[in-house]
Every structure is written in structure tokens, then in C-alpha cells.
N, C-alpha and C positions, 0 to 999 in steps of 0.2 A: 318396258311401262308405257302407257298410252298417257298422255296427260290431255284430259278432255277439253280444259280451255284452250289448246293450243288446237287440239282438233280441231274444236269450232271456231275458231281464228281462222282460221285454214277452208272452211265450209265458204264461210260468209265472203272472203276472200275471191274465192270462185265463183259466188254467185254476184259480185261485183263484178268479176273483169268479164263474165258474162254479157253485163249491159255498156263494156265501153269497149271504143278500140283503140289504136295504135300503142303509142311509149305507157301510157296509163296499164291499158291491160296487158302488156307484156311485164309491166313490174306488176301487178298486182298478182298474178302467176309465180311468177318467181317468188313473190314473198310468201303466197298459200304454199309453194312445192318445201321451201326453208320450215315453214310451221307446221309440214307434214310429218318432216324429218326430222327435227327435234323433238317432235310429241312421242317419237319412238324411240329415244333415248333411254338408257338404264337413268344417263345423269341429267339433273337440269341444267339448261344453257344457263352461262354467265349474264347479268343484268348486260354488260354492253351488248351481247350479240342483239336480245330483245330490245333493247334502246334505240340501236340501228331501224331495226323493224317497223317498230314505235313512229319515230321520226318520220319514216319512208312514207306510211300511212297518213301522216298528219299533210305531209306535203301534194300527194296524190291528191285527198282530199279535196284540195283547194286547184284542181287542176279539172275536176269533173264536174260532169252535171250533178245537180239537187241531189237525187234520187241514189245516185251512187256514190255519191259523201256520202251519206246518209247510211248506207251500205257499211262504206269504210270504216266510219266511224264506229257503227257495230261490232266491228272485227277488231278495231283499237280498242274497244272496252275489254272484249273479252281476254286481251295478249294484258292487258293495265291489269286484270283480274286474275291470270295466272302468275304476271309479275310477284303478287302480293304473295307468292306464295314463295319465292325464290329465296333465299338467305343471305345473305350482306346488305350491304347500300341501307 
């Protein structure tokens, strides 16, 4: 079962990664891969894992140019939207 919000998060992160270099690019690509992986699982991921991604995206947004930061924030919003569907907390 694919979760569209996570897939959208991954797409947005790949777009942002294409517009930057270095460590932020590597981290964005890693988070995109992680979101893709989580989107394909039958079981929803736990809040802890999603929180780790969400906080990582917040950190990256502060380290990149404003346009990339905007893209990262869009991805973060999609992730937050998905998190609202996860039971618990």
C-alpha cells in the first residue's frame, strides 16, 4: 500500500536536492529515499521515525538558499499532513 503524502514528500525532496549541492543534497536525497521506502510498506511508520525526518528537514531548510528552503518546507508540510493520519501521540 502506497501512502501518497509520503510519495509527495519524496518527490518534493528530490526537486529540492536537484537545486543544491554538498551535504544538504545528500541529506535530502537520503530523506527522499527513506520516504519512498516508508510509502511502500503496508504498516504505517511510527511517529519517532517521522519526527526524525521532520526535524532533519527543518535543519536543512536553515542551511540552504531561500528557494530550496521553500521546497523543503513544502515537503515538510506534506510529511506533517501524513503524520496526522498515523495513530498515536
